[in-house]
C-alpha positions in Angstrom: 5.8 21.3 -1.7 5.4 23.9 1.0 6.6 23.6 4.6 5.4 25.8 7.4 7.8 25.3 10.3 5.6 27.3 12.8 2.7 24.9 12.5 4.9 21.9 11.6 2.7 21.3 8.5 3.8 20.1 5.0 1.6 20.7 2.0 2.0 18.7 -1.2 0.6 20.8 -3.9 0.1 18.5 -7.0 0.0 14.9 -8.2 0.2 13.3 -4.8 0.9 9.6 -4.6 1.4 7.9 -1.3 2.3 4.2 -0.8 1.9 2.6 2.6 3.7 -0.7 3.0 2.4 -3.3 5.5 4.5 -6.5 5.9 2.3 -9.6 6.2 4.0 -12.9 6.9 1.2 -14.9 5.2 0.6 -12.6 2.1 3.9 -10.8 1.7 4.1 -7.0 1.8 0.7 -5.4 1.2 0.7 -2.0 -0.5 -2.0 0.6 0.0 -1.8 3.5 -2.5 -3.5 6.9 -2.2 -3.7 9.2 -5.2 -4.9 12.8 -5.0 -4.2 16.3 -6.2 -3.1 17.7 -2.8 -2.1 16.5 0.6 -1.6 18.3 3.9 0.5 16.6 6.5 0.0 17.8 10.1 2.9 16.5 12.0 1.6 17.6 15.4 -1.6 15.7 15.0 -0.1 12.8 13.0 -2.7 13.3 10.4 -2.6 13.5 6.6 -5.5 15.0 4.6 -6.0 14.4 0.9 -8.1 16.4 -1.4 -8.8 17.2 -5.1 -8.6 20.5 -6.9 -11.9 22.4 -7.2 -11.0 23.2 -10.8 -11.4 19.6 -11.9 -14.7 18.5 -13.4 -16.9 17.0 -10.6 -16.9 13.5 -12.1 -13.0 13.5 -11.8 -12.8 15.0 -8.4 -12.1 11.8 -6.4 -9.3 10.8 -4.1 -8.4 7.1 -5.0 -7.4 4.5 -2.5 -6.2 1.1 -3.8 -5.3 -2.1 -1.9 -5.0 -5.7 -3.1 -8.6 -6.7 -4.1 -10.1 -3.2 -3.3 -10.4 0.2 -4.9 -12.1 3.2 -3.3 -12.9 6.7 -4.4 -14.1 9.6 -2.3 -14.1 13.4 -2.4 -11.6 13.6 0.5 -9.5 11.2 2.5 -7.3 11.2 5.6 -5.1 8.8 7.5 -3.7 8.8 11.0 -0.3 7.3 11.8 1.1 6.1 15.1 4.2 8.3 15.1 6.1 6.3 17.8 5.7 3.0 16.0 5.7 4.6 12.5 2.6 2.6 11.6 -0.6 3.4 9.9 -3.6 3.5 12.3 -6.6 4.1 10.0 -7.6 5.5 6.6 -10.9 7.4 6.2 -12.6 8.0 2.9 -15.0 11.0 3.3 -17.9 12.2 1.2 -19.4 10.4 -1.8 -17.6 7.1 -1.1 -17.7 4.1 -3.4 -15.7 0.9 -2.6 -15.3 -1.9 -5.1 -14.1 -5.2 -3.8 -12.9 -8.0 -6.1 -12.7 -11.5 -4.8 -9.0 -12.3 -4.1 -7.5 -15.6 -5.2 -4.9 -16.8 -2.7 -1.8 -18.3 -4.2 -1.5 -20.9 -1.5 -5.2 -21.7 -1.4 -6.7 -25.0 -2.2 -8.2 -25.5 -5.7 -11.7 -25.3 -4.2 -10.9 -21.9 -2.5 -9.5 -20.5 -5.8 -12.5 -21.7 -7.8 -14.9 -20.1 -5.2 -13.0 -16.8 -5.5 -13.2 -16.9 -9.3 -16.9 -17.6 -9.2 -17.8 -15.1 -6.5 -19.7 -12.0 -7.5 -17.9 -8.7 -7.0 -19.2 -6.6 -4.1 -19.4 -2.8 -3.9 -20.5 -0.3 -1.2 -21.4 3.3 -1.0 -21.5 5.6 2.0 -20.8 9.1 3.3 -17.9 7.8 5.4 -15.7 4.7 5.3 -13.0 3.9 7.8 -10.4 1.2 6.9 -9.0 -0.3 10.1 -5.7 -1.9 9.0 -5.0 -3.7 12.3 -8.3 -5.6 12.3 -8.8 -5.6 8.5 -12.2 -4.0 8.8 -14.2 -1.5 6.8 -16.7 0.5 8.8 -19.3 2.3 6.7 -21.4 5.2 8.1 -23.7 7.9 6.7 -26.3 6.1 4.6 -24.1 3.0 3.9 -25.2 0.4 1.4 -23.5 -2.9 0.4 -24.4 -4.5 -3.0 -23.6 -8.0 -4.2 -25.3 -9.5 -7.3 -28.9 -8.5 -6.7 -28.7 -8.3 -2.9 -28.6 -4.9 -1.1 -27.9 -4.3 2.6 -28.5 -0.9 4.2 -28.4 0.1 7.8 -27.1 2.7 10.3 -23.6 1.3 10.4 -22.2 -1.6 8.3 -18.9 -3.4 9.3 -17.2 -5.5 6.7 -14.7 -8.1 8.0 -12.4 -8.5 5.1 -10.7 -11.7 6.4 -13.9 -13.6 6.8 -16.4 -11.9 4.5 -18.7 -11.4 7.5 -20.9 -8.3 7.3 -22.3 -6.8 10.5 -25.2 -4.4 10.2 -26.7 -2.1 12.8 -30.4 -1.5 12.1 -30.5 -3.5 8.9 -32.8 -3.1 5.9 -31.5 -6.0 3.8 -33.4 -7.0 0.7 -32.9 -9.0 -2.5 -34.3 -8.8 -6.0 -33.6 -12.5 -6.5 -36.0 -14.8 -8.2 -38.4 -16.7 -6.0 -39.0 -20.4 -6.6 -42.5 -21.9 -6.2 -42.1 -25.4 -4.8 
């Protein structure tokens, strides 16, 4: 660790692991974990930047973000905090982003809801930039975003994934499917 008092900046120099706890009355405490080689904490801007060492092989040079039901990797990441309330505002995954989302099975859900979650196909997305809005539980994808589920693909200018409802909003969509057609 290195602290620069003049710029009020802290640099974490190796094997960084950050855990962000978010109390949720319905789901219990949700944990978001960020793993990287380095982190730089700018206390004046309330911004934390995560990066990987250039000496790593390219296929291993990814910052990892993990939440319940979701994993993400990107070349860099950052998050902003609201310093007065000591709460996370948003996390951004930057460059070469891939997000894998697994259907979650709610403990208190009905048997039908649990069965649907088990049978649901995993979904993944790629983009140049992904912003995770923790307050509204959204993922906003930009810079050539694509969302894949089974044989369906959605592309557009901007894609917003509503994680609570599975609604996907697309600005200037180019959705297509490679599903089988049935001749009736």
